[in-house]
N, C-alpha and C positions, 0 to 999 in steps of 0.2 A: 248301373241304371242305364247307362248308354245301351249295353246289347241287348234291355228293357226293352227298352225306348225301338230298339231298330225291329228287334222281334213282332211288337203289337203293330209295328207300321207296317210290316211287310204279312203279316196276319189278314189286315185290313185290305191293304192294299188287292192279293190275290183275291181273298171272299169276295171283295165288292168287285170287283172286276169280274169274277164267272157269274153272280147274281146279276149284274148289268148284260152279261152276255147271254145269258137265259133268258131273261126277261124280255131284252130286244127282239131274240129271237119268236120266243109267243106272239110279240105285238105287231114283228111288220111278217112272220111269215108263219105259213099255216101248220104251226105243232102239233095240234089237238090231238087225243089218241084217247079213243075208248077203254078202257079195262073193264072187267068184272067187279074189280072193286075198289080199283083208284082211277081216274082218271087225269090226261093233264087236256087243259082249258082253260081256252083265254078267261079273265075277268077279271074288270077293274072294279077295285073296294076305291070307294070315296070317303070311304071314314078310318075307322081304327080297328084292330081285332072284333070281328062277327058284326063289321059296319056301323058300330058304336058312333055313335057321335059325325053320322053320313051327312047334318045338315052345318056341320062348321067346314064342309068340305074344301071351299076357300081359302080359309081360317089355316086349317090344319097342316100346310105344307110351315107356314111362320110362326105357331104355336112349338112346331115339333122341333123347330130350328133353335128357338131360343130354349128351348129344353137341352136341345145338345150341348150349346152355348155355356150355360147354366153346368151344367156335365163336365163341359171341358174345365171352365172357371173353378171347378171343384177340385177335380183333379191339379190342379196349379197349386195350390192352395194344402190340398193332402198326397204328398207327393210318396205317400210310404201305401196308401189306398193304391194307387197305380202302382208301387213296385209290386205287392201283393197278387194283385187281380188284373195283370198285364195282358194276359193271355183274352181273357173274359173284357175287359176292355177294347183288345182288337176286335173280336168276334161284334159285341155288341154294337160298335161306331158304326163296320160293315156293314151289317144288315141295315141297322138304325140309315144313316147314311143313305142306302141304296133304294129303299122307301120311299125318301123322304124327296132323293132324285125322282122318280117316278112322278111324286104329286107337281112336280117342275115339268117334266118334261110331255106326262100322258095326261096329267087330268086327277090322275086318280094310282093307287098301287099297282102293277101288275100282279095278278094270282093266274096262277094253273094248276096246283093242285090240289084234287080234286075227291075225297076219300066219298064212296058210298055205297060200301059192302054192309050190313046190316042197318046202318042208320047212313044218314046225309051229314057229312060235316064240312065245316066250313070251307071254303077254299082258300088256299094260302101259295106264298112262294119259299123260294129258299132262302131268301133273307130273313122271312121269319123261321123258318129252320136253325139256324144260327143266331138270332137271338135267345132261342130258347136251349139250345148247347149252351150258351154266355150265360145265363142264369143257371141253368142247372151244375157248372162247374162251379160257379158262385158259391151259388147252395149247400154244392157239396165240401166246396173250400169249408166254407162255414161250419157243419157239419164236425169236421174232421178237426177243426181247433176249437170248439167244444167241447169234445170230447178228450182232450190232449191236454185242456185249462181244468175240468174235470178230474182226469187223473193225475194227474198235476197235483192239483188240491188234496187230493185222497191222499197222496205222499208225503206230503206235507205236515196234514195230521198225526 
């Protein structure tokens, strides 16, 4: 268990630092680049995904911190969940806390990836990508576990 905790903390630290470093560069230096398919363009998101709930901008950081706190409490009470998903949890916390820190530091989440080929997509950031990778890993593991359980169930019959 100690190795898994250490690895989760390492994953968290590495991805959190990278995310914050890139966001700092976009917020303080002119890193904007126009491309034919995707551009790097500084934008601040005062809501959540696709700017939803932007009317809660001042309160979102506290709501999100409460959600992270609830997640930590849940993990303390359900150590088996952490044991199964420690890599995803390290990634989720890195991306989520990076975006929350932006709300305290910049007033909104620093976004910069802008896909505009064929259609305009919401502007997003590296932390969002980290979060999506973590969710994909969780879904993959769940599907794999479900297949394993179905196979074992058929073998018992």
